[in-house]
VMD Tcl script that draws the C-alpha trace (Angstrom):
set ca {
  {33.43 90.82 -15.62}
  {31.73 88.42 -13.89}
  {30.67 85.16 -15.12}
  {27.40 83.78 -14.63}
  {27.76 80.05 -13.62}
  {24.73 78.19 -14.86}
  {22.61 76.27 -12.56}
  {22.42 72.81 -13.01}
  {19.10 72.09 -14.84}
  {17.18 69.22 -12.12}
  {14.24 67.74 -13.77}
  {10.92 67.61 -11.51}
  {10.77 64.68 -8.63}
  {7.40 63.92 -10.24}
  {8.91 62.64 -13.08}
  {10.41 59.61 -12.43}
  {7.28 58.47 -10.63}
  {5.70 59.13 -14.02}
  {7.61 56.74 -15.99}
  {7.07 53.88 -13.06}
  {3.34 54.36 -12.96}
  {2.73 52.99 -16.32}
  {5.06 49.90 -15.39}
  {3.49 48.93 -12.40}
  {0.40 48.60 -13.37}
  {1.26 47.09 -16.27}
  {2.43 44.37 -14.22}
  {-0.85 45.18 -11.73}
  {-3.10 43.82 -15.07}
  {-0.79 41.28 -16.21}
  {-1.31 39.40 -12.97}
  {-4.66 40.43 -12.52}
  {-4.86 38.56 -16.15}
  {-2.75 35.66 -14.94}
  {-5.08 35.00 -12.11}
  {-8.53 35.32 -13.63}
  {-7.40 33.17 -16.33}
  {-6.27 30.29 -13.61}
  {-9.37 31.01 -12.31}
  {-11.37 30.10 -15.12}
  {-9.62 27.07 -15.77}
  {-9.96 25.91 -12.60}
  {-14.36 26.92 -12.72}
  {-14.31 24.60 -15.91}
  {-11.91 21.91 -15.14}
  {-14.39 21.58 -11.81}
  {-17.48 21.88 -14.09}
  {-16.61 19.38 -16.09}
  {-19.38 17.61 -17.85}
  {-16.67 14.45 -17.48}
  {-16.98 12.24 -15.15}
  {-15.08 8.96 -14.40}
  {-16.21 5.95 -15.68}
  {-16.56 3.51 -12.47}
  {-17.43 0.14 -12.04}
  {-20.77 -1.01 -13.65}
  {-20.58 2.51 -16.58}
  {-19.57 1.13 -20.12}
  {-15.57 1.37 -20.27}
  {-14.80 4.48 -23.01}
  {-13.47 3.38 -26.14}
  {-10.01 4.87 -27.35}
  {-7.83 4.10 -29.97}
  {-4.19 2.64 -29.65}
  {-0.90 2.32 -31.85}
  {0.60 -0.19 -30.30}
  {4.49 -0.45 -29.19}
  {6.38 -2.45 -32.00}
  {6.47 -5.69 -31.76}
  {3.72 -5.35 -28.74}
  {0.46 -5.38 -30.98}
  {-2.36 -7.53 -30.27}
  {-4.26 -10.34 -32.55}
  {-1.91 -9.42 -35.21}
  {-2.64 -5.83 -35.69}
  {-0.37 -2.70 -35.35}
  {-3.43 0.00 -33.75}
  {-6.47 -1.05 -32.17}
  {-9.29 0.17 -30.49}
  {-11.12 -0.64 -27.28}
  {-14.46 -1.54 -29.32}
  {-12.34 -3.84 -31.22}
  {-11.75 -6.15 -28.40}
  {-15.25 -6.52 -27.36}
  {-15.85 -10.11 -26.31}
  {-13.06 -10.73 -24.30}
  {-12.15 -9.55 -20.98}
  {-9.65 -6.59 -20.66}
  {-7.21 -5.78 -18.40}
  {-6.57 -2.85 -18.93}
  {-3.21 -1.23 -16.66}
  {-1.98 2.02 -16.81}
  {1.80 1.54 -15.57}
  {4.88 3.81 -16.42}
  {8.64 3.06 -16.17}
  {9.55 4.97 -13.77}
  {6.72 3.61 -11.22}
  {8.21 1.53 -8.39}
  {4.93 -0.04 -7.54}
  {4.46 -0.76 -11.22}
  {7.64 -3.03 -11.51}
  {5.85 -5.57 -8.19}
  {2.65 -5.87 -10.62}
  {4.25 -6.05 -14.57}
  {5.43 -10.02 -13.88}
  {1.52 -10.57 -12.11}
  {0.38 -9.72 -15.19}
  {2.27 -11.23 -17.54}
  {1.61 -14.59 -15.72}
  {-2.22 -13.80 -15.87}
  {-1.86 -13.20 -19.96}
  {0.07 -16.15 -20.24}
  {-2.30 -18.46 -18.21}
  {-5.61 -16.56 -19.64}
  {-4.70 -15.26 -23.24}
  {-5.95 -18.29 -24.89}
  {-9.43 -18.07 -23.34}
  {-9.94 -14.76 -24.14}
  {-8.58 -12.84 -21.71}
  {-6.59 -9.51 -23.26}
  {-4.11 -7.22 -21.17}
  {-3.09 -3.97 -22.38}
  {-0.76 -2.07 -20.75}
  {-0.95 1.74 -21.42}
  {2.59 3.67 -20.76}
  {1.61 6.64 -18.87}
  {3.67 10.12 -19.41}
  {6.51 7.75 -20.82}
  {9.34 7.81 -23.06}
  {9.24 5.47 -25.35}
  {12.62 4.03 -25.14}
  {12.09 3.58 -21.51}
  {9.11 1.86 -21.96}
  {10.84 -0.02 -24.12}
  {13.95 -0.89 -22.21}
  {11.23 -1.55 -19.53}
  {9.23 -4.34 -21.20}
  {12.29 -5.78 -22.03}
  {13.69 -5.98 -18.56}
  {10.58 -7.70 -17.64}
  {10.52 -10.35 -20.47}
  {6.46 -9.11 -21.25}
  {4.67 -10.35 -23.99}
  {1.38 -9.12 -23.35}
  {0.16 -5.66 -25.95}
  {1.59 -2.32 -24.78}
  {1.09 1.05 -25.92}
  {2.09 4.20 -25.21}
  {-0.68 7.04 -23.94}
  {-0.18 9.61 -26.53}
  {-0.81 12.66 -25.03}
  {-2.20 11.19 -22.06}
  {-5.48 10.97 -23.81}
  {-6.71 7.76 -22.43}
  {-5.60 8.38 -18.95}
  {-7.58 12.01 -18.83}
  {-10.57 10.15 -20.55}
  {-10.16 7.26 -17.47}
  {-9.45 10.01 -15.13}
  {-6.55 8.05 -13.71}
  {-5.81 9.41 -9.81}
  {-1.92 8.01 -10.84}
  {-0.27 4.79 -11.77}
  {-0.63 2.16 -11.44}
  {-4.40 1.58 -12.27}
  {-6.39 -1.13 -13.28}
  {-9.58 -1.51 -15.22}
  {-11.13 -4.77 -15.66}
  {-13.46 -5.01 -18.24}
  {-15.91 -7.68 -18.92}
  {-16.70 -9.00 -22.68}
  {-19.27 -6.91 -23.27}
  {-17.45 -3.43 -22.10}
  {-18.37 -2.74 -18.63}
  {-15.97 -1.93 -15.91}
  {-16.40 -4.69 -13.37}
  {-13.09 -3.60 -11.02}
  {-11.12 -0.69 -10.75}
  {-7.83 -1.13 -9.17}
  {-5.71 1.63 -7.49}
  {-2.11 0.94 -7.03}
  {-0.72 -2.68 -7.71}
  {-2.60 -5.57 -8.94}
  {-1.87 -9.17 -7.37}
  {-2.04 -12.61 -8.63}
  {-4.97 -13.52 -6.00}
  {-7.14 -10.68 -7.30}
  {-6.59 -11.31 -10.72}
  {-7.46 -15.07 -10.45}
  {-10.16 -14.15 -8.07}
  {-12.01 -12.15 -10.99}
  {-11.25 -12.49 -14.23}
  {-12.12 -16.44 -14.46}
  {-15.86 -15.20 -12.72}
  {-15.79 -12.63 -15.67}
  {-15.26 -15.97 -18.56}
  {-17.84 -18.01 -17.17}
  {-20.04 -14.67 -18.08}
}
mol new
graphics top color blue
foreach p $ca { graphics top sphere $p radius 0.5 }
foreach p [lrange $ca 0 end-1] q [lrange $ca 1 end] { graphics top cylinder $p $q radius 0.2 }
display resetview
């Protein structure tokens, strides 16, 4: 009696392709979705109605919660509207910014010279962590008001290009000078007295 050896069963060659096809289709659809989302976000940013505030325009208002020990006029919180009637030197900086290290002593010097004449130097720490900001301010012995830019809301409102960047605002709340990069003493001493005299 002869035994019949069973023939091994094999799956049709098309079967693996069928299992891979839905996976490939899913990956393609995922990439299409991601690219569509990126395109929509880019389109929204390009067509945003918000514009960067420029010289001659009203400075956008914002709220700040000052770092502990670095308040203004005895306050722990304030907004730009509270500072109306003063010349405001709004400086965006960060502890990791190399150029900021050059300008910080000049800003402190301007604060010491002009604070009692109606000038507020306001430092806004951009994309920084509080311990680093506080260590930086201690290192430079600064005494002018400082606040964190929580959620980078203020820097987004002003559409800063980087740090350091400074907006000098007159007593009526109008931007009179925008400095991209570090300020210097000669520039501050040229602009501030003229705005105080208005």
